[in-house]
C-alpha positions as a LaTeX table, in Angstrom:
\begin{tabular}{lrrr}
\hline
Residue & $x$ (\AA) & $y$ (\AA) & $z$ (\AA) \\
\hline
Unk1 & 14.43 & 1.56 & 3.32 \\
Unk2 & 15.44 & 4.97 & 2.01 \\
Unk3 & 17.82 & 4.43 & $-0.92$ \\
Unk4 & 21.28 & 5.76 & $-0.12$ \\
Unk5 & 22.40 & 8.85 & $-1.95$ \\
Unk6 & 19.57 & 9.01 & $-4.47$ \\
Unk7 & 18.08 & 12.42 & $-5.16$ \\
Unk8 & 14.87 & 13.28 & $-6.98$ \\
Unk9 & 14.30 & 16.99 & $-7.35$ \\
Unk10 & 11.26 & 16.85 & $-9.63$ \\
Unk11 & 8.95 & 18.02 & $-6.84$ \\
Unk12 & 11.49 & 20.04 & $-4.91$ \\
Unk13 & 12.69 & 23.36 & $-6.28$ \\
Unk14 & 16.26 & 24.52 & $-5.85$ \\
Unk15 & 17.09 & 26.55 & $-2.77$ \\
Unk16 & 18.95 & 29.45 & $-4.33$ \\
Unk17 & 18.58 & 32.82 & $-2.61$ \\
Unk18 & 18.19 & 35.84 & $-4.87$ \\
Unk19 & 18.39 & 39.51 & $-4.07$ \\
Unk20 & 14.72 & 40.04 & $-4.87$ \\
Unk21 & 13.00 & 37.31 & $-2.92$ \\
Unk22 & 9.82 & 39.38 & $-3.01$ \\
Unk23 & 7.87 & 40.47 & $-6.01$ \\
Unk24 & 5.94 & 37.44 & $-7.31$ \\
Unk25 & 2.47 & 37.18 & $-5.86$ \\
Unk26 & 0.78 & 33.79 & $-6.10$ \\
Unk27 & $-2.84$ & 33.15 & $-7.02$ \\
Unk28 & $-2.83$ & 29.39 & $-7.65$ \\
Unk29 & $-3.62$ & 26.89 & $-4.91$ \\
Unk30 & $-1.06$ & 24.06 & $-4.65$ \\
Unk31 & $-1.72$ & 20.68 & $-6.22$ \\
Unk32 & 0.34 & 17.50 & $-5.93$ \\
Unk33 & $-0.72$ & 15.27 & $-8.84$ \\
Unk34 & $-1.86$ & 11.85 & $-7.73$ \\
Unk35 & $-1.92$ & 12.88 & $-4.06$ \\
Unk36 & $-3.84$ & 16.13 & $-3.48$ \\
Unk37 & $-5.93$ & 18.12 & $-5.94$ \\
Unk38 & $-5.99$ & 21.90 & $-5.64$ \\
Unk39 & $-9.66$ & 21.73 & $-4.63$ \\
Unk40 & $-8.72$ & 19.38 & $-1.78$ \\
Unk41 & $-5.91$ & 21.65 & $-0.58$ \\
Unk42 & $-8.29$ & 24.61 & $-0.65$ \\
Unk43 & $-10.84$ & 22.59 & 1.33 \\
Unk44 & $-8.18$ & 21.98 & 3.97 \\
Unk45 & $-7.45$ & 25.69 & 4.16 \\
Unk46 & $-11.15$ & 26.37 & 4.50 \\
Unk47 & $-11.38$ & 23.82 & 7.31 \\
Unk48 & $-8.76$ & 25.86 & 9.17 \\
Unk49 & $-10.62$ & 29.12 & 8.49 \\
Unk50 & $-13.86$ & 27.63 & 9.77 \\
Unk51 & $-12.31$ & 27.36 & 13.24 \\
Unk52 & $-11.12$ & 30.96 & 13.42 \\
Unk53 & $-12.73$ & 33.03 & 16.15 \\
Unk54 & $-14.05$ & 36.55 & 15.42 \\
Unk55 & $-10.97$ & 38.06 & 17.11 \\
Unk56 & $-8.65$ & 36.09 & 14.81 \\
Unk57 & $-7.61$ & 33.30 & 17.19 \\
Unk58 & $-7.37$ & 29.86 & 15.58 \\
Unk59 & $-7.85$ & 27.06 & 18.14 \\
Unk60 & $-6.81$ & 23.48 & 17.60 \\
Unk61 & $-10.46$ & 22.49 & 17.25 \\
Unk62 & $-13.86$ & 23.95 & 18.11 \\
Unk63 & $-13.84$ & 24.82 & 21.80 \\
Unk64 & $-10.16$ & 23.90 & 22.16 \\
Unk65 & $-7.13$ & 25.92 & 23.10 \\
Unk66 & $-4.76$ & 27.86 & 20.86 \\
Unk67 & $-0.99$ & 28.06 & 21.03 \\
Unk68 & 0.78 & 30.81 & 19.08 \\
Unk69 & 3.11 & 28.44 & 17.17 \\
Unk70 & 0.29 & 26.38 & 15.68 \\
Unk71 & $-1.73$ & 29.55 & 15.25 \\
Unk72 & 1.05 & 30.88 & 12.99 \\
Unk73 & 1.19 & 27.57 & 11.12 \\
Unk74 & $-2.54$ & 27.89 & 10.50 \\
Unk75 & $-2.11$ & 31.47 & 9.29 \\
Unk76 & 0.54 & 30.30 & 6.83 \\
Unk77 & $-1.88$ & 27.72 & 5.40 \\
Unk78 & $-4.54$ & 30.41 & 5.03 \\
Unk79 & $-2.04$ & 32.55 & 3.11 \\
Unk80 & $-1.16$ & 29.68 & 0.77 \\
Unk81 & $-4.85$ & 29.12 & 0.03 \\
Unk82 & $-5.44$ & 32.78 & $-0.76$ \\
Unk83 & $-7.49$ & 33.39 & 2.39 \\
Unk84 & $-5.55$ & 36.58 & 3.01 \\
Unk85 & $-8.07$ & 38.46 & 5.12 \\
Unk86 & $-8.28$ & 35.51 & 7.51 \\
Unk87 & $-4.47$ & 35.35 & 7.63 \\
Unk88 & $-4.25$ & 39.09 & 8.32 \\
Unk89 & $-6.73$ & 38.73 & 11.16 \\
Unk90 & $-4.65$ & 35.90 & 12.64 \\
Unk91 & $-1.59$ & 38.15 & 12.82 \\
Unk92 & $-3.70$ & 40.95 & 14.30 \\
Unk93 & $-4.67$ & 38.55 & 17.10 \\
Unk94 & $-1.00$ & 37.91 & 17.80 \\
Unk95 & $-0.26$ & 41.62 & 17.92 \\
Unk96 & $-3.15$ & 42.23 & 20.30 \\
Unk97 & $-2.03$ & 39.47 & 22.68 \\
Unk98 & 1.75 & 39.97 & 22.72 \\
Unk99 & 3.09 & 40.65 & 26.19 \\
Unk100 & 5.21 & 43.68 & 27.01 \\
Unk101 & 8.44 & 41.63 & 26.98 \\
Unk102 & 7.73 & 40.35 & 23.45 \\
Unk103 & 6.46 & 36.91 & 24.42 \\
Unk104 & 3.15 & 35.07 & 24.32 \\
Unk105 & 1.66 & 32.63 & 26.78 \\
Unk106 & 1.76 & 28.97 & 25.87 \\
Unk107 & $-2.00$ & 28.28 & 25.55 \\
Unk108 & $-5.01$ & 30.53 & 25.15 \\
Unk109 & $-8.71$ & 29.75 & 25.27 \\
Unk110 & $-11.56$ & 31.90 & 24.06 \\
Unk111 & $-11.53$ & 34.80 & 26.48 \\
Unk112 & $-8.53$ & 33.86 & 28.57 \\
Unk113 & $-5.19$ & 32.15 & 29.19 \\
Unk114 & $-4.96$ & 28.41 & 29.85 \\
Unk115 & $-1.20$ & 28.01 & 30.38 \\
Unk116 & 1.01 & 31.00 & 31.29 \\
Unk117 & 4.33 & 29.29 & 30.50 \\
Unk118 & 6.48 & 31.13 & 27.94 \\
Unk119 & 7.98 & 28.91 & 25.21 \\
Unk120 & 10.82 & 30.49 & 23.24 \\
Unk121 & 10.18 & 28.52 & 20.05 \\
Unk122 & 6.50 & 29.46 & 20.15 \\
Unk123 & 7.44 & 33.13 & 20.41 \\
Unk124 & 9.98 & 33.06 & 17.58 \\
Unk125 & 7.68 & 31.53 & 14.97 \\
Unk126 & 5.85 & 34.77 & 14.21 \\
Unk127 & 8.89 & 35.79 & 12.14 \\
Unk128 & 8.50 & 32.70 & 9.96 \\
Unk129 & 4.81 & 33.34 & 9.47 \\
Unk130 & 5.14 & 36.97 & 8.47 \\
Unk131 & 8.08 & 36.39 & 6.11 \\
Unk132 & 6.16 & 33.51 & 4.55 \\
Unk133 & 3.21 & 35.87 & 3.99 \\
Unk134 & 5.50 & 38.42 & 2.36 \\
Unk135 & 6.91 & 35.81 & $-0.01$ \\
Unk136 & 3.52 & 34.41 & $-1.03$ \\
Unk137 & 1.96 & 37.82 & $-1.63$ \\
Unk138 & 5.09 & 39.50 & $-2.97$ \\
Unk139 & 4.40 & 42.36 & $-0.57$ \\
Unk140 & 6.18 & 43.10 & 2.73 \\
Unk141 & 3.41 & 45.44 & 3.92 \\
Unk142 & 2.19 & 43.06 & 6.64 \\
Unk143 & 5.75 & 42.56 & 7.87 \\
Unk144 & 6.17 & 46.32 & 7.98 \\
Unk145 & 2.90 & 46.75 & 9.87 \\
Unk146 & 3.96 & 44.19 & 12.48 \\
Unk147 & 7.69 & 44.87 & 12.54 \\
Unk148 & 7.65 & 45.97 & 16.18 \\
Unk149 & 5.96 & 42.68 & 17.09 \\
Unk150 & 8.65 & 40.66 & 15.30 \\
Unk151 & 11.47 & 42.66 & 16.83 \\
Unk152 & 10.13 & 42.34 & 20.37 \\
Unk153 & 9.53 & 38.61 & 19.93 \\
Unk154 & 12.99 & 37.82 & 18.54 \\
Unk155 & 14.75 & 39.96 & 21.13 \\
Unk156 & 12.82 & 38.14 & 23.87 \\
Unk157 & 13.89 & 34.76 & 22.52 \\
Unk158 & 17.55 & 35.71 & 22.22 \\
Unk159 & 17.72 & 36.76 & 25.86 \\
Unk160 & 17.71 & 33.03 & 26.57 \\
Unk161 & 20.50 & 31.95 & 24.24 \\
Unk162 & 23.14 & 30.02 & 26.17 \\
Unk163 & 26.92 & 30.29 & 25.74 \\
Unk164 & 26.95 & 27.08 & 23.67 \\
Unk165 & 24.55 & 28.65 & 21.14 \\
Unk166 & 21.43 & 26.69 & 22.10 \\
Unk167 & 18.35 & 28.43 & 23.49 \\
Unk168 & 16.54 & 27.60 & 26.72 \\
Unk169 & 13.17 & 26.20 & 25.81 \\
Unk170 & 10.84 & 28.00 & 28.22 \\
Unk171 & 10.14 & 30.05 & 31.32 \\
Unk172 & 7.79 & 28.68 & 33.94 \\
Unk173 & 4.71 & 30.66 & 35.08 \\
Unk174 & 6.84 & 32.37 & 37.75 \\
Unk175 & 9.29 & 33.62 & 35.09 \\
Unk176 & 12.07 & 31.16 & 35.97 \\
Unk177 & 13.95 & 29.88 & 32.87 \\
Unk178 & 14.21 & 26.13 & 32.37 \\
Unk179 & 17.78 & 24.86 & 32.27 \\
Unk180 & 17.30 & 22.65 & 29.19 \\
Unk181 & 17.36 & 23.44 & 25.51 \\
Unk182 & 15.37 & 21.25 & 23.11 \\
Unk183 & 16.68 & 20.24 & 19.70 \\
Unk184 & 13.37 & 20.58 & 17.87 \\
Unk185 & 12.62 & 23.96 & 19.42 \\
Unk186 & 16.11 & 25.34 & 18.81 \\
Unk187 & 16.01 & 24.07 & 15.22 \\
Unk188 & 12.75 & 25.89 & 14.61 \\
Unk189 & 14.15 & 29.04 & 16.24 \\
Unk190 & 17.15 & 28.84 & 13.90 \\
Unk191 & 14.80 & 28.91 & 10.91 \\
Unk192 & 12.76 & 31.70 & 12.46 \\
Unk193 & 15.91 & 33.77 & 13.00 \\
Unk194 & 16.79 & 33.47 & 9.33 \\
Unk195 & 13.24 & 34.55 & 8.44 \\
Unk196 & 13.56 & 37.48 & 10.84 \\
Unk197 & 16.84 & 38.56 & 9.22 \\
Unk198 & 15.26 & 38.31 & 5.76 \\
Unk199 & 12.30 & 40.39 & 6.92 \\
Unk200 & 14.61 & 42.99 & 8.45 \\
Unk201 & 16.62 & 43.26 & 5.23 \\
Unk202 & 13.46 & 43.64 & 3.14 \\
Unk203 & 12.58 & 46.69 & 5.26 \\
Unk204 & 16.17 & 48.01 & 5.34 \\
Unk205 & 16.26 & 47.42 & 9.09 \\
Unk206 & 19.39 & 45.34 & 9.52 \\
Unk207 & 19.97 & 43.28 & 12.66 \\
Unk208 & 23.49 & 41.82 & 12.54 \\
Unk209 & 23.09 & 40.61 & 16.12 \\
Unk210 & 20.33 & 38.27 & 14.93 \\
Unk211 & 22.63 & 36.96 & 12.20 \\
Unk212 & 25.35 & 36.21 & 14.74 \\
Unk213 & 22.86 & 34.50 & 17.05 \\
Unk214 & 21.63 & 32.37 & 14.15 \\
Unk215 & 25.19 & 31.35 & 13.29 \\
Unk216 & 25.86 & 30.19 & 16.84 \\
Unk217 & 22.54 & 28.39 & 17.10 \\
Unk218 & 22.88 & 26.68 & 13.73 \\
Unk219 & 26.29 & 25.33 & 14.72 \\
Unk220 & 24.91 & 23.91 & 17.95 \\
Unk221 & 21.98 & 22.22 & 16.18 \\
Unk222 & 24.14 & 20.76 & 13.41 \\
Unk223 & 27.12 & 19.57 & 15.42 \\
Unk224 & 26.43 & 19.32 & 19.13 \\
Unk225 & 23.58 & 17.09 & 20.18 \\
Unk226 & 25.01 & 17.13 & 23.69 \\
Unk227 & 23.73 & 20.71 & 24.05 \\
Unk228 & 20.13 & 19.50 & 24.03 \\
Unk229 & 17.96 & 17.41 & 26.34 \\
Unk230 & 17.86 & 13.81 & 25.07 \\
Unk231 & 14.63 & 13.31 & 23.15 \\
Unk232 & 15.81 & 10.91 & 20.45 \\
Unk233 & 12.61 & 8.88 & 20.58 \\
Unk234 & 10.64 & 11.77 & 19.07 \\
Unk235 & 10.41 & 12.02 & 15.29 \\
Unk236 & 10.71 & 15.80 & 15.36 \\
Unk237 & 14.20 & 15.57 & 16.84 \\
Unk238 & 15.07 & 13.37 & 13.87 \\
Unk239 & 13.82 & 15.51 & 10.97 \\
Unk240 & 13.58 & 19.04 & 12.36 \\
Unk241 & 17.28 & 19.95 & 12.05 \\
Unk242 & 16.84 & 19.14 & 8.34 \\
Unk243 & 13.48 & 20.89 & 7.98 \\
Unk244 & 14.91 & 24.00 & 9.62 \\
Unk245 & 17.97 & 24.02 & 7.35 \\
Unk246 & 20.65 & 23.59 & 10.03 \\
Unk247 & 21.54 & 20.19 & 8.54 \\
Unk248 & 21.33 & 20.24 & 4.75 \\
Unk249 & 22.57 & 18.58 & 1.59 \\
Unk250 & 24.34 & 15.23 & 1.95 \\
Unk251 & 24.41 & 15.54 & 5.74 \\
Unk252 & 20.65 & 16.04 & 5.78 \\
Unk253 & 20.06 & 13.02 & 3.54 \\
Unk254 & 22.31 & 10.92 & 5.75 \\
Unk255 & 20.45 & 12.01 & 8.88 \\
Unk256 & 17.08 & 11.08 & 7.38 \\
Unk257 & 18.45 & 7.80 & 6.04 \\
Unk258 & 19.94 & 6.75 & 9.37 \\
Unk259 & 16.66 & 6.57 & 11.31 \\
Unk260 & 14.22 & 6.04 & 8.46 \\
Unk261 & 13.11 & 2.58 & 9.63 \\
Unk262 & 12.76 & 3.83 & 13.20 \\
Unk263 & 10.23 & 6.52 & 12.39 \\
Unk264 & 8.63 & 5.77 & 9.02 \\
Unk265 & 5.97 & 3.10 & 8.73 \\
Unk266 & 5.80 & 2.51 & 4.99 \\
Unk267 & 2.37 & 3.20 & 3.58 \\
Unk268 & 1.13 & 4.64 & 6.88 \\
Unk269 & 3.17 & 7.72 & 7.69 \\
Unk270 & 5.54 & 8.90 & 10.41 \\
Unk271 & 5.49 & 7.78 & 14.02 \\
Unk272 & 5.41 & 10.61 & 16.51 \\
Unk273 & 7.36 & 8.51 & 19.02 \\
Unk274 & 9.64 & 5.70 & 17.87 \\
Unk275 & 8.46 & 3.15 & 20.45 \\
Unk276 & 4.75 & 3.56 & 19.61 \\
Unk277 & 2.78 & 2.47 & 16.56 \\
Unk278 & 1.08 & 5.85 & 16.45 \\
Unk279 & 1.14 & 7.80 & 13.20 \\
Unk280 & 0.53 & 11.55 & 13.30 \\
Unk281 & $-0.46$ & 13.48 & 10.21 \\
Unk282 & 1.41 & 16.68 & 11.12 \\
Unk283 & 4.72 & 14.87 & 11.61 \\
Unk284 & 4.07 & 13.01 & 8.36 \\
Unk285 & 3.58 & 16.28 & 6.47 \\
Unk286 & 6.61 & 17.93 & 8.05 \\
Unk287 & 8.82 & 14.93 & 7.33 \\
Unk288 & 7.75 & 15.09 & 3.67 \\
Unk289 & 8.86 & 18.74 & 3.65 \\
Unk290 & 12.21 & 17.83 & 5.20 \\
Unk291 & 12.77 & 15.12 & 2.59 \\
Unk292 & 11.93 & 17.60 & $-0.15$ \\
Unk293 & 14.36 & 20.16 & 1.29 \\
Unk294 & 17.30 & 17.82 & 0.67 \\
Unk295 & 16.16 & 16.70 & $-2.77$ \\
Unk296 & 14.49 & 13.38 & $-1.90$ \\
Unk297 & 11.36 & 14.04 & $-3.91$ \\
Unk298 & 10.25 & 10.45 & $-4.48$ \\
Unk299 & 10.38 & 9.70 & $-0.78$ \\
Unk300 & 8.66 & 12.98 & 0.06 \\
Unk301 & 5.76 & 12.11 & $-2.23$ \\
Unk302 & 5.46 & 8.62 & $-0.76$ \\
Unk303 & 5.34 & 9.94 & 2.80 \\
Unk304 & 2.81 & 12.66 & 1.93 \\
Unk305 & 0.64 & 10.13 & 0.11 \\
Unk306 & 0.65 & 7.86 & 3.15 \\
Unk307 & $-0.62$ & 10.73 & 5.28 \\
Unk308 & $-3.79$ & 11.01 & 3.21 \\
Unk309 & $-5.13$ & 7.94 & 5.03 \\
Unk310 & $-5.96$ & 10.39 & 7.82 \\
Unk311 & $-7.86$ & 12.84 & 5.61 \\
Unk312 & $-11.60$ & 13.47 & 5.93 \\
Unk313 & $-13.98$ & 14.67 & 3.23 \\
Unk314 & $-14.23$ & 18.18 & 4.67 \\
Unk315 & $-10.48$ & 18.70 & 4.26 \\
Unk316 & $-9.60$ & 18.20 & 7.92 \\
Unk317 & $-7.29$ & 15.46 & 9.17 \\
Unk318 & $-7.29$ & 13.17 & 12.15 \\
Unk319 & $-4.47$ & 14.22 & 14.45 \\
Unk320 & $-3.18$ & 10.67 & 14.65 \\
Unk321 & $-3.98$ & 7.00 & 14.27 \\
Unk322 & $-2.82$ & 3.86 & 16.07 \\
Unk323 & $-2.12$ & 0.88 & 13.84 \\
Unk324 & $-2.79$ & $-1.88$ & 12.97 \\
Unk325 & $-6.14$ & $-1.24$ & 14.69 \\
Unk326 & $-6.61$ & 2.06 & 12.81 \\
Unk327 & $-8.09$ & 3.77 & 15.85 \\
Unk328 & $-7.83$ & 7.56 & 15.97 \\
Unk329 & $-5.75$ & 8.99 & 18.80 \\
Unk330 & $-6.51$ & 11.26 & 20.51 \\
Unk331 & $-9.96$ & 9.77 & 20.03 \\
Unk332 & $-11.81$ & 11.56 & 17.24 \\
Unk333 & $-9.51$ & 14.59 & 17.34 \\
Unk334 & $-9.05$ & 16.72 & 14.20 \\
Unk335 & $-6.73$ & 19.70 & 14.52 \\
Unk336 & $-6.27$ & 22.93 & 12.62 \\
Unk337 & $-2.48$ & 22.66 & 12.74 \\
Unk338 & $-2.62$ & 19.21 & 11.14 \\
Unk339 & $-4.59$ & 20.45 & 8.13 \\
Unk340 & $-2.25$ & 23.45 & 7.99 \\
Unk341 & 0.83 & 21.24 & 7.88 \\
Unk342 & $-0.67$ & 19.29 & 4.98 \\
Unk343 & $-1.34$ & 22.52 & 3.06 \\
Unk344 & 2.25 & 23.66 & 3.57 \\
Unk345 & 3.58 & 20.25 & 2.52 \\
Unk346 & 1.48 & 20.37 & $-0.65$ \\
Unk347 & 2.95 & 23.77 & $-1.46$ \\
Unk348 & 6.49 & 22.60 & $-0.71$ \\
Unk349 & 6.23 & 19.54 & $-2.95$ \\
Unk350 & 4.42 & 21.31 & $-5.78$ \\
Unk351 & 6.54 & 24.47 & $-5.82$ \\
Unk352 & 3.40 & 26.53 & $-6.31$ \\
Unk353 & 3.86 & 29.69 & $-4.26$ \\
Unk354 & 6.90 & 31.90 & $-3.91$ \\
Unk355 & 7.23 & 30.58 & $-0.35$ \\
Unk356 & 7.25 & 26.92 & $-1.37$ \\
Unk357 & 11.03 & 26.73 & $-0.96$ \\
Unk358 & 11.12 & 28.49 & 2.40 \\
Unk359 & 12.06 & 25.31 & 4.27 \\
Unk360 & 14.76 & 24.61 & 1.72 \\
Unk361 & 16.29 & 28.03 & 2.36 \\
Unk362 & 14.96 & 29.87 & $-0.68$ \\
Unk363 & 14.35 & 33.52 & 0.13 \\
Unk364 & 16.54 & 33.32 & 3.23 \\
Unk365 & 20.01 & 34.75 & 3.82 \\
Unk366 & 22.81 & 32.30 & 4.43 \\
Unk367 & 24.31 & 32.15 & 7.89 \\
Unk368 & 27.91 & 31.85 & 9.02 \\
Unk369 & 28.61 & 28.73 & 11.09 \\
Unk370 & 29.88 & 30.20 & 14.35 \\
Unk371 & 31.44 & 27.73 & 16.74 \\
Unk372 & 32.48 & 28.71 & 20.23 \\
Unk373 & 36.21 & 29.58 & 20.39 \\
Unk374 & 36.98 & 26.48 & 22.45 \\
Unk375 & 35.02 & 24.09 & 20.24 \\
Unk376 & 37.56 & 21.36 & 19.44 \\
Unk377 & 36.00 & 20.22 & 16.17 \\
Unk378 & 32.64 & 19.78 & 14.49 \\
Unk379 & 32.19 & 16.36 & 15.93 \\
Unk380 & 33.31 & 17.18 & 19.45 \\
Unk381 & 31.59 & 19.18 & 22.09 \\
Unk382 & 31.58 & 22.90 & 22.70 \\
Unk383 & 32.07 & 24.15 & 26.24 \\
Unk384 & 28.95 & 23.36 & 28.21 \\
Unk385 & 28.64 & 26.95 & 29.33 \\
Unk386 & 25.64 & 27.89 & 31.41 \\
Unk387 & 23.50 & 24.76 & 31.44 \\
\hline
\end{tabular}
């Protein structure tokens, strides 16, 4: 059981935002003593790079498909490991494949498109990846180079913000928007919006409309679960509002405490779905980052350590494992995004790069909590608006 109210910030840096978030380039590879050596983290980054196609696309595994969200996650891991040319090429692939309206398709395969759905969260994440690169390198040049890509992507996403602040999760292949918003996706978009605002400010290209949109979205994520499709059985709906910074401090610790036993299998990792004894390494890494973001360093280390049961000698990770049988699921699958999540978690817990506090809000502007005018209180429900 997660101890109530206890904080351990030894592996989690403070989340203060300074006026010069850029300026400190990082050369060291993260290391989490007793859990991951720097050489092991680098090997994981290299396992991601080994999957990159000549055009920059990073598939889930050899011969598999690529989705832009996990592609960005992989690029972030490459940046952390100092594989900057590979990271640059990954962002060039995104620029080359962005659609005219600012979006990307859901899944790509080598030489084509596998799924033409447009997912808003997937499209927003490029802002997180590029701002992360700027923080690690201390140089906003790549953000500047791809500013038009970021601006088109964020503007596309915000076309689908609903009156209650939440954001529709996707458009079907015919271009029809889905009626639902998803809590995990909207949480991630909230974080991406803050990264986009930070990137804009670093280039003296201010977008106050993005700040207002972030304020409305953050309020919905933090206070109005009714705005989102019910997905409470998924671990990401549990920890993502904390990981994205919409629920922070004592409220974040309370949220993680409340469903700890539902999702965390001590010594094994984090269940992807509460009703299944299936541990996934990516969710385990992300949960460790969320714990770190609210100062629960001891618990973050324990969760990250548990996830190393899924590590292979080449630095890759099994996507997931069913227990107590310890059978990999999907069978024999190792994914680039899983290794990437572990690299980012190692950086978050070790405080190595200048982007290590990104998911605790460091290097990001604060947002104003903007409730709808008719919102009765923070525990009530905002007007449903256009559902």
